[in-house]
C-alpha positions in Angstrom: 136.8 111.4 134.0 138.0 109.5 131.0 141.9 109.6 131.2 142.3 109.6 127.5 139.9 112.4 126.8 140.0 114.9 129.7 142.3 116.2 132.5 141.3 118.1 135.6 143.1 121.3 136.4 142.9 123.4 139.6 144.7 126.7 139.7 145.5 127.1 143.3 147.2 130.5 142.9 150.4 132.0 141.5 152.1 129.2 139.6 150.7 126.5 141.8 148.4 124.1 139.8 147.0 120.7 140.5 146.8 118.6 137.4 144.9 115.3 137.5 145.4 112.8 134.7 143.8 109.3 134.8 144.4 108.9 138.6 147.7 110.8 138.7 147.8 113.9 140.8 150.6 116.3 139.8 151.4 119.6 141.5 153.4 122.4 139.9 155.5 124.9 141.8 154.0 124.5 145.3 153.5 127.9 147.1 151.3 127.7 150.2 152.6 130.4 152.5 150.2 133.0 153.9 150.4 136.5 152.2 152.2 139.5 153.6 155.8 138.4 153.8 158.6 139.8 151.6 160.9 137.3 149.9 164.4 138.0 148.7 165.2 136.7 145.1 168.9 137.6 145.1 171.0 140.4 143.6 169.0 143.1 145.4 165.6 142.0 144.2 162.6 141.1 146.3 158.9 140.9 146.3 155.9 140.8 148.7 153.3 138.0 148.5 149.9 139.6 148.2 147.5 136.6 148.1 147.4 133.2 149.7 146.6 129.9 148.2 143.0 128.9 147.4 143.6 125.4 148.7 145.6 124.6 151.9 148.1 121.8 152.0 145.8 119.9 154.5 143.0 120.0 151.9 145.2 119.2 149.0 145.2 115.4 149.3 147.7 113.0 147.8 150.4 114.3 145.5 152.1 111.7 143.2 154.6 114.1 141.7 155.7 117.7 142.1 156.8 119.5 138.9 159.1 122.2 140.3 160.3 124.6 137.6 162.9 126.0 139.9 163.6 126.1 143.7 165.5 129.3 144.1 162.6 131.8 144.1 160.0 132.1 146.8 157.2 132.7 144.4 157.7 129.2 142.9 158.7 127.3 146.1 158.0 128.9 149.5 158.4 127.4 153.0 155.1 125.6 153.1 155.7 124.2 149.6 159.2 123.1 150.6 157.7 121.3 153.6 155.4 119.4 151.3 158.1 118.0 149.1 159.1 114.9 151.2 155.5 113.6 151.2 155.3 113.7 147.4 155.9 110.5 145.5 158.3 112.1 143.0 159.9 115.6 142.8 161.2 116.7 139.4 163.2 119.9 139.0 166.4 121.4 137.5 169.7 119.6 138.0 171.1 122.3 140.3 167.8 122.4 142.2 167.9 118.7 142.8 171.4 119.1 144.3 170.1 121.9 146.6 167.1 119.8 147.7 169.5 117.2 149.0 168.4 114.0 147.3 164.6 114.2 147.5 164.4 115.3 143.8 165.3 114.1 140.4 167.1 116.7 138.2 166.3 117.1 134.6 168.1 119.0 131.8 166.1 120.5 129.0 164.7 117.8 126.6 165.5 115.0 129.0 162.6 112.7 129.9 161.5 110.6 132.9 158.6 108.2 133.1 156.0 107.6 135.9 154.3 104.2 136.0 151.6 102.8 138.3 149.2 100.0 137.9 145.8 101.1 136.7 147.1 104.5 135.5 148.4 105.7 132.1 152.1 105.7 131.8 153.3 109.4 131.9 156.3 110.6 130.0 157.5 113.9 131.5 160.0 115.9 129.5 161.8 119.0 130.7 161.6 122.0 128.3 163.9 125.0 128.0 163.3 128.3 129.9 165.3 131.6 130.2 164.1 133.5 133.3 165.4 136.9 132.1 167.3 138.8 129.5 170.2 137.4 127.6 173.2 136.4 129.8 171.0 136.6 133.0 171.3 132.8 133.6 174.2 133.0 136.2 172.1 135.6 138.1 168.6 134.1 138.1 169.6 130.5 137.9 168.3 127.5 136.0 164.6 127.0 135.2 162.7 124.3 133.2 159.2 123.8 131.9 157.5 120.4 131.6 155.7 118.5 128.8 153.3 115.7 129.8 152.6 112.9 127.4 150.6 109.7 127.7 148.8 107.2 125.5 145.4 108.4 124.3 146.1 112.1 123.9 144.1 113.4 120.9 145.3 117.0 120.6 148.9 117.0 121.9 150.8 117.3 125.1 150.1 119.2 128.3 152.9 121.9 128.5 153.8 124.0 131.5 156.0 126.9 130.3 157.7 127.7 133.5 159.0 131.2 134.3 160.5 132.4 131.1 160.8 135.2 128.6 160.1 134.6 124.9 163.4 133.3 123.4 164.7 130.7 121.0 164.2 127.8 123.4 160.4 128.4 123.2 160.6 128.2 119.4 162.1 124.8 119.9 159.0 123.8 121.9 156.9 124.8 118.9 159.1 122.8 116.6 159.4 119.7 118.7 156.0 119.4 120.4 152.4 119.3 119.4 150.8 121.2 122.3 147.2 120.5 123.3 147.0 122.4 126.6 149.5 125.2 127.5 149.8 126.5 131.1 151.6 129.8 130.4 153.4 131.7 133.1 152.9 135.4 132.6 153.0 138.6 134.6 155.7 140.6 132.8 158.0 140.6 135.9 160.3 143.6 136.4 162.3 144.9 139.3 163.3 148.6 140.0 166.9 147.7 140.4 167.2 146.2 136.9 165.1 148.8 135.1 163.2 147.7 131.9 164.6 144.1 131.9 161.8 141.5 132.0 161.9 138.1 133.7 158.7 136.6 132.5 156.4 136.9 129.5 153.8 139.6 128.9 150.4 139.0 127.2 151.9 140.2 123.9 154.7 137.6 124.3 152.1 135.0 125.0 150.2 135.9 121.8 153.3 135.5 119.8 154.1 132.2 121.4 150.6 130.9 120.8 150.9 131.8 117.2 153.9 129.5 117.0 152.6 126.5 119.1 148.8 126.8 118.3 147.5 125.0 121.4 143.9 124.0 121.7 143.7 125.5 125.2 145.8 128.3 126.8 145.6 128.6 130.6 147.3 131.8 132.0 148.9 131.3 135.4 151.4 133.1 137.6 150.2 136.6 136.8 148.7 137.6 140.2 149.3 137.5 143.9 152.8 139.1 144.0 154.1 142.7 144.1 156.6 142.1 141.3 154.1 141.4 138.6 153.8 144.3 136.2 151.0 143.0 134.0 147.8 141.6 135.5 144.8 139.9 134.0 143.0 142.9 132.5 146.1 144.0 130.6 146.8 140.4 129.4 143.2 140.1 128.3 143.6 143.3 126.2 146.6 141.7 124.5 144.7 138.5 123.7 141.8 140.5 122.4 144.0 141.6 119.5 145.1 138.1 118.7 143.8 136.0 115.8 140.3 134.5 116.6 141.5 130.9 117.1 143.9 132.1 119.8 141.3 134.2 121.4 139.0 131.2 121.6 141.7 129.0 123.1 142.3 131.2 126.2 140.7 129.8 129.3 140.9 131.7 132.6 140.4 129.3 135.5 138.7 130.6 138.6 141.2 130.3 141.5 140.6 127.1 143.5 137.9 125.6 141.3 138.6 122.4 139.4 138.0 122.4 135.7 137.8 119.5 133.3 139.5 120.2 130.0 139.5 118.1 126.8 142.9 116.9 125.7 
């Protein structure tokens, strides 16, 4: 695999994705618990996990860095994922999340950058990007969330961007203004809870189309749309939304088979 031309992406399930770049192995939002359990998300909300990971932690191999968009929800960090964190080389997350994790993580605010270096590998610049995990003014309830932009020398078509759990809001417009995105891993699912009625806590397919019209990525990889009870929009509905998008956006969408590594030009 030429590190300046391709990356390897394995969608393990939910938001959990292994990204391999020139010898680096990066894991997003580790969730490795078995299905069946109900998880409380706070303020009267909860959800049941419906599907387990396609790759176990014992089969995962070395993890150089964990990109943890947030630690406070079990569908982004569960017990087995939490147990994995001390063995990772680096853990990056929100500033409050780093405090809660007790010193094993580095906290990043939106638009702050940290750098990973190792001999024989490309230097990685990892920038936190803004998220809003719900309707306006929901921040104190749902907590802080970030996305991640990955940049290294030799990229031809732009950064790799992980949206994180977010709705469509002004902060994502900033991503379009400040970054040239080559590959976008977009968290979808249109999350809603009975107790909060029509309020949404993640993007729908329609939101994703609008976002892609702004950022124009070469490749769009949908993630975090399945495997949990609280998702209100699954793959078929998202596909219908993308089917009505401009042709270049339709061509950019790539659904990864769960658990199968895919090489993607960057």
